N, C-alpha and C positions, 0 to 999 in steps of 0.2 A: 737863378732862373736860367733855363736852357732853351735855346732857340735853334731850329733847323732852318737855314736860309738857302734858297736857290738863287743863283745869279739871274736866271730868267725862268719863264714859265715852261719848264721841261715836261714833256709828255712821258710819264713813267708807268702808265697802266699796262699791266701784263708783264712787267719786268721782274727779274729775280734780284733780290738784295743780298749781297754778300758782306757779312761783317766779321771782323776778327780783331776786336779790341785787345791790346796787349795783355798777355797772361803768361802762364807757364810755358817756358821755352820760346816765347815770342813767335809762335807758329803763325798766328793771324797776320801780324805786320809783315813778316817775311813773305808769306804767300800772297797777300794782297798787293804789296809793293811790286812784286814780280809780275803779277797779272796786269796791273795798271800799266806798267812799263811796256810789256810785250804786246798788249792790245792797243797801246797808245790811246788810252781812254781819255775822254774829255772831262776836264775839271768844271763841275757845274754848281758847286755850292759848298757850304761848310756848316759845322755845328759850333756854336759859341756859348759861353757862359762866363759870368763875372767871377766864378769860382774856379775856372780853368787856370793853369799856369800862364802867366803873362808872357807868352813867347810867340814868335812868328817863325815858321819854317821857311828856309830859303833853298830853292831848288832851281838850278839853271839860271841863276841871277834874278829869280822872281820870288818876292815875298808872298807867303801863303799862310792861311790859318792852319794850325796844327791838327785839326780834325776836319778832314775834307771828304767831299762826295764826288765820285766820278761815275761816268756812264759810258756804255758802249752800245750803240744801236744795233749792230750786227747780231750780237748775241743777247740783246735785250737784258743787259746786265748793269747793275748799279753796285759800286764798291765803296765802302766806308773805310778810310785810312786814318788811323789815329797815331800820332807820334808821341803820346804819353799815356801812362796808365790812368784810367778813370778813378778818381778818389772813391773809396767805398761808400762814402756818404752821399754820392751823387748817382750811384748805379741805378737805383729805383726810379728816380726822376728822369734820367736819360732814357731808360727803357720805356717808360710811359710815353715820352715824347716820340720815340721811334715808332711805337705801336700806333700812335695817332697819325704820324706821318705816313706810315705804310697803308693805313686804311684810307686816308685822304687821297693818296696818289694812286690807289688801286693796284698796288704792287702784288704780284701773283704769289710769290713765296719768298722765304728767307732761308739762307744757309749761314750758319755760324761756324767759324773755324777756330779751334782752340787746342790747347795741350792737355794731356792727361798725365799728371806726374806719376812716375813710378821709379823704383830704385834701379831696375835693369830694363830699360826700354828696348823694345824690338821694333822692327819696321812694320808697325801695325796701326790700323785706323779703326775707330769705333763710331757708331752712329745711333741716333735715336730721332724719331720724328713725331709730329703731332697728328699725322693721318695714316690710315692703313695703306693707302697707295704709296706714300713715300717710304714707309717702313718695309713694304714689299720690295721696293726698288733698292733699298739698302741691303736687304737679304740677297736679292738676285745678283747684286754687284759684289757679293762675297765680302762685304764690309761687316765686321763683327758688330752684332747688336748689343746695345747696352740694356741689360735686363734689370740690374740693381745698381744703386750707387747715388751719387750726388753731383749735380752740375752747379757751378758757381758763376757769378758775374752777370754781365748784361745778357749773355746768351741764356742763362737760367731763367731770368725774368721773361724773356721773349718766349722761351719754350713753354713755361708754365701758363702764360696767358694766351698762347696761340689758339687753343680750342675755343676759348670764350670769345675771342675777337674774330674767329673763323679765318685765321691766317695759317696756311701750311708752313711749318717751320722744321728745319733739319738742323741738328747739332752734330757736327763732324769733329771728332777728337782724335788727336794723334798722340801716341805714347811718347813722353819726353822725360829726360833727366832735368828736373827743375833747376839744377845748379849750373847748367850750361845752355848755350844757344847754338844749335847745329842746323845748318841749311837743309840737311837731309830730312828734317821734320817738315819743311815746306814742300819738298819734293813729294813726300808721302801724302801730304794734304791735297796738293793739286792733282796728283795721280788719281786719288779717290774721289775728289770733287768732280772730275770729268766723267765719272760713272753715274753721277747724280744729276748734273745739269749739262746742257748743250754748250760746251765751251772748248775751243781748240787752242790749247796753249802747251807747247812742248816744254818739257823740263830739262832738255839737253843743255841749254845755255845756263840754266840755273845751276847745274852741276859744275859747269866750267867757271861760272862767276861766283861760286859759293862763298869764297873768302871775301870778295868785294862786297857782296850783299850783306854778309854777316857783319862786317866792319861798319858798313853804312847804317844799318839798323841799330847796332850797338851804340854808335856815336850819337845818333838822333835821340835815342832814349836817355843816354847819359846827360846830354845837354838839356833836355826837357826836365829831368830830375834835378839837375844842379840849379837850373833857373828857378824852379819851383821852390827849392829849399832856400836859395838866396833871397828871393822875394819874401818868403814867409818869415825868415829871420829878420829882415829889414823892417817889416811891418810890426813885428813883435817888439823890436827895440824901440820903435817910435811910440808905442802905446797900445791900448786895447784895440782889437780889430775883429771884424766879422769874417775875415778871410780864413778859409780852411783848406 
């Protein structure tokens, strides 16, 4: 069971939701982490499930849930930050909960950030949206349109269901080498994101802090993965379990 919980009754009508669950190149977590930090976004809630890895993230001496929700009132922006990869068996359920949350809160649109695996990535971004208006915006921003292909993960479910739920959704993908994590992918993502939504975040400091950000995200993901495996091994050794 998945629950989306807000610490208080936040007014999110008309806001833009930015999601970037961990995937190829970890583009989403790198970009989202940087945006949250630079805008000093407010921590307003979290997503929890008994099937998530049993971990708590610790930042600046404060324990937090590993999948968190932040908001910025100036830019009317909500960002979801996840510090572990969502298990494949939970992607559909999580996506449905997000769609219900988006409708209930009156969120205006969704932008998903992810990586597009390729053998020889170049500094390029690609996009596809669920409305003509947003697709026109992608074209006018000189972002490559996705005309054929397959999108995977949470963003794929959101994109496919957007028209039915009447939710404008954009999928913004950056070419990545899936075997490495390079902060320049996040720079490309944020640079092109600013062409789609109203957000003023300079990437100058991201370039300067690239190695620090890379190490931070890599360490977070490793700890989450190790904790998940350790817990899973321990429960399997103890006997049959429903944990997945």
